[in-house]
C-alpha positions as CSV (number, residue, x, y, z in Angstrom):
1,X,-21.6,22.0,-26.9
2,X,-18.6,21.0,-25.2
3,X,-19.0,21.0,-21.5
4,X,-17.2,23.1,-19.4
5,X,-13.8,21.4,-17.8
6,X,-13.2,22.2,-13.7
7,X,-10.8,25.2,-13.2
8,X,-7.3,23.9,-11.5
9,X,-7.4,24.7,-8.2
10,X,-3.8,25.2,-6.3
11,X,-4.8,23.2,-3.0
12,X,-1.4,24.0,-1.0
13,X,-1.6,28.1,-0.9
14,X,-5.6,27.7,0.2
15,X,-4.9,25.3,2.8
16,X,-1.3,26.8,4.2
17,X,-2.8,30.5,4.5
18,X,-4.3,32.0,7.4
19,X,-7.3,33.9,7.3
20,X,-11.3,34.4,7.9
21,X,-12.5,31.1,8.7
22,X,-8.8,29.1,8.7
23,X,-6.4,28.6,10.8
24,X,-2.7,26.6,11.4
25,X,-2.1,24.4,14.6
26,X,1.4,23.4,14.8
27,X,1.2,19.6,17.2
28,X,3.6,18.0,18.5
29,X,3.4,14.2,19.2
30,X,0.8,12.9,21.9
31,X,-1.7,16.3,21.7
32,X,-5.3,15.7,21.4
33,X,-6.6,18.0,18.4
34,X,-10.2,17.0,19.5
35,X,-11.8,14.7,21.9
36,X,-15.4,12.5,21.1
37,X,-18.1,14.5,22.0
38,X,-16.1,17.5,21.4
39,X,-18.4,20.3,19.2
40,X,-18.1,19.2,15.1
41,X,-17.5,22.7,13.7
42,X,-14.5,22.6,11.5
43,X,-13.0,20.3,8.9
44,X,-9.1,19.5,9.7
45,X,-6.6,18.8,6.9
46,X,-2.9,17.5,7.4
47,X,-0.4,19.1,6.1
48,X,2.2,17.7,7.9
49,X,2.4,14.4,10.3
50,X,0.2,11.4,11.4
51,X,-3.1,11.7,13.8
52,X,-5.3,8.6,15.0
53,X,-8.6,8.7,15.3
54,X,-10.1,6.5,18.3
55,X,-13.3,5.6,19.7
56,X,-14.3,5.0,23.4
57,X,-16.9,2.4,24.0
58,X,-19.3,3.4,26.9
59,X,-17.9,0.1,28.5
60,X,-14.5,2.5,28.3
61,X,-13.0,0.4,25.7
62,X,-10.9,2.3,23.0
63,X,-10.0,1.2,19.8
64,X,-8.2,2.4,16.9
65,X,-10.5,3.4,13.7
66,X,-7.6,4.6,11.6
67,X,-4.3,6.0,11.2
68,X,-4.4,9.5,9.1
69,X,-1.4,11.0,7.0
70,X,-0.3,14.4,5.3
71,X,-2.6,15.0,2.3
72,X,-5.8,13.8,4.1
73,X,-9.2,15.5,5.8
74,X,-10.6,14.4,9.0
75,X,-13.7,15.7,11.1
76,X,-15.8,15.8,7.5
77,X,-18.7,14.9,9.2
78,X,-19.8,17.9,10.4
79,X,-20.8,18.8,6.7
80,X,-23.2,16.1,6.9
81,X,-25.2,17.6,10.2
82,X,-23.1,15.7,12.6
83,X,-23.5,17.7,16.0
84,X,-20.3,16.8,18.4
85,X,-17.4,14.0,17.4
86,X,-18.0,10.6,17.4
87,X,-14.7,10.0,17.7
88,X,-11.1,12.0,19.0
89,X,-8.3,12.6,17.2
90,X,-4.6,12.9,18.2
91,X,-1.5,13.9,17.3
92,X,1.0,10.4,16.2
93,X,4.2,12.8,15.1
94,X,5.0,16.1,15.3
95,X,2.9,18.0,12.7
96,X,1.3,20.9,10.9
97,X,-2.6,20.8,11.0
98,X,-5.3,23.2,9.0
99,X,-8.4,24.2,10.7
100,X,-11.3,25.0,8.3
101,X,-14.3,26.2,10.0
102,X,-17.6,24.1,8.8
103,X,-19.1,27.2,7.4
104,X,-16.1,28.7,5.2
105,X,-15.6,25.2,4.3
106,X,-19.1,25.0,3.1
107,X,-18.1,27.9,1.3
108,X,-15.7,27.0,-0.5
109,X,-17.0,23.6,-1.6
110,X,-20.4,25.9,-3.6
111,X,-18.0,28.4,-4.9
112,X,-14.6,26.0,-5.9
113,X,-15.4,23.9,-8.5
114,X,-11.7,22.3,-8.3
115,X,-11.5,22.4,-4.5
116,X,-15.2,20.5,-4.4
117,X,-14.1,18.0,-7.2
118,X,-10.4,17.5,-4.8
119,X,-12.6,16.8,-2.3
120,X,-15.0,14.5,-3.5
121,X,-12.1,12.3,-5.0
122,X,-10.6,12.5,-1.2
123,X,-14.4,11.3,0.5
124,X,-14.8,8.5,-2.1
125,X,-11.2,6.8,-1.7
126,X,-12.0,7.2,2.0
127,X,-15.1,5.6,1.7
128,X,-13.6,2.7,-0.5
129,X,-10.5,2.2,2.3
130,X,-13.5,1.8,4.8
131,X,-15.2,-0.8,2.8
132,X,-11.8,-2.3,2.7
133,X,-11.1,-2.5,6.2
134,X,-14.5,-3.5,7.1
135,X,-13.8,-6.8,4.8
136,X,-10.9,-7.5,6.2
137,X,-12.1,-7.1,10.0
138,X,-14.5,-9.8,8.9
139,X,-13.0,-12.4,7.1
140,X,-9.4,-12.0,7.5
141,X,-7.3,-13.2,10.5
142,X,-5.6,-10.9,13.0
143,X,-2.0,-11.8,11.4
144,X,-2.7,-10.7,7.8
145,X,-5.0,-8.0,9.1
146,X,-1.2,-6.8,10.9
147,X,0.6,-7.4,7.6
148,X,-2.1,-5.5,5.6
149,X,-1.9,-2.5,8.5
150,X,2.3,-2.5,8.2
151,X,1.7,-2.3,4.6
152,X,-0.4,0.3,4.5
153,X,1.3,2.9,6.5
154,X,4.6,2.1,4.8
155,X,2.7,2.9,1.3
156,X,3.3,-0.4,-0.1
157,X,1.4,0.1,-3.8
158,X,1.9,3.6,-4.0
159,X,4.1,5.2,-6.5
160,X,6.1,2.1,-6.6
161,X,8.3,2.8,-3.4
162,X,8.0,2.0,0.2
163,X,9.0,4.3,3.1
164,X,9.8,3.1,7.1
165,X,6.4,3.6,8.9
166,X,6.3,5.6,11.6
167,X,9.2,4.8,14.3
168,X,7.6,5.4,17.4
169,X,4.3,3.5,16.7
170,X,4.0,1.1,19.5
171,X,2.0,-2.6,20.2
172,X,-0.6,-1.4,21.5
173,X,-1.7,1.0,19.0
174,X,-1.4,-1.9,16.3
175,X,-3.6,-4.1,18.6
176,X,-6.0,-1.7,19.2
177,X,-6.5,-1.1,15.2
178,X,-6.3,-4.7,14.0
179,X,-8.6,-6.1,17.0
180,X,-6.9,-7.8,18.7
181,X,-3.9,-8.0,21.9
182,X,-0.7,-6.9,22.3
183,X,0.6,-10.0,22.8
184,X,-0.6,-11.4,20.0
185,X,0.7,-8.3,18.1
186,X,4.3,-9.5,19.8
187,X,4.1,-13.1,18.5
188,X,3.1,-11.8,15.0
189,X,6.0,-9.2,15.0
190,X,8.3,-11.7,15.8
191,X,7.3,-14.0,13.3
192,X,7.5,-11.5,10.6
193,X,10.5,-10.5,11.6
194,X,12.7,-13.9,11.5
195,X,10.7,-14.3,8.6
196,X,12.9,-10.9,7.1
197,X,9.7,-9.7,6.3
198,X,10.1,-6.4,8.1
199,X,13.3,-4.9,10.1
200,X,13.8,-3.2,13.3
201,X,16.3,-1.4,14.7
202,X,14.8,2.0,16.2
203,X,13.1,2.4,13.0
204,X,10.5,-0.4,11.6
205,X,10.9,-1.3,7.9
206,X,8.7,-3.5,5.8
207,X,9.6,-5.1,3.0
208,X,7.3,-6.3,0.0
209,X,7.7,-9.4,0.8
210,X,5.3,-9.1,4.0
211,X,2.5,-9.3,0.8
212,X,3.0,-12.9,1.1
213,X,1.1,-13.4,4.7
214,X,-2.1,-12.2,2.8
215,X,-1.8,-13.5,-0.5
216,X,-1.5,-17.1,0.8
217,X,-3.3,-18.9,4.0
C-alpha cells in the first residue's frame, strides 16, 4: 500500500496575508519586537530583514545569542508552553515580520501537513545550528568564532554564492555574539583585512579565503 504524500503547501501566501490570528509588522532598524519577560503568545516569521536575539543576565550583562534573517521563525518557544520570552528580539534593519498568534499557529500545524513539514524542517535545522554554535563556543578560539560568524552572515556555503554582510553591523554586536571584547574583535577584524580575508568600504564583505582561519591552527 502506497503511503500518502504530503500535499504541497505554498508558504508565502499564508505568511504574507493578513487575517484572523495573523498580522504583518513593518519594522525600522532598532525596533523592539518583544522583550525578555514579555508574554509569549505568538510565533514570528521574518519576511524581510534581519533580527537580533539577545538575553540579559541578572547582573545586567547582555549577550547576542542569534542573528536571524529572512525565512526564519522565532518565538516558537510558546508552542512548548513557554509562558514568557526568555530573550529579546530586535530588528537589525528595516524589515517585514509576520506575527502568528499561538492558537492560529497550532491550528495550522495540525491542519496543514505541508506547513507542518516545513516548520519541522526549520526546527531541525535550527537545532543543528545551536549544537554547532555550542561546539564552536566550547572548543574554538574567539578568532575562529568570529571567522565562522562572518562566513555564516555572508551565507558561505549556501547555494555556492557569497553575499555582503549586513552593512551596519557594529563591533559591539559581533563581540556579544562571539563572546569576547570589542577590542579583541577590532584586533581580529584588522588582521582579517590586512590578510585580504575581508573588505570594508561602507559595506563589510567577506571572502571565502576567511575559511583558512577555521581550518588551520
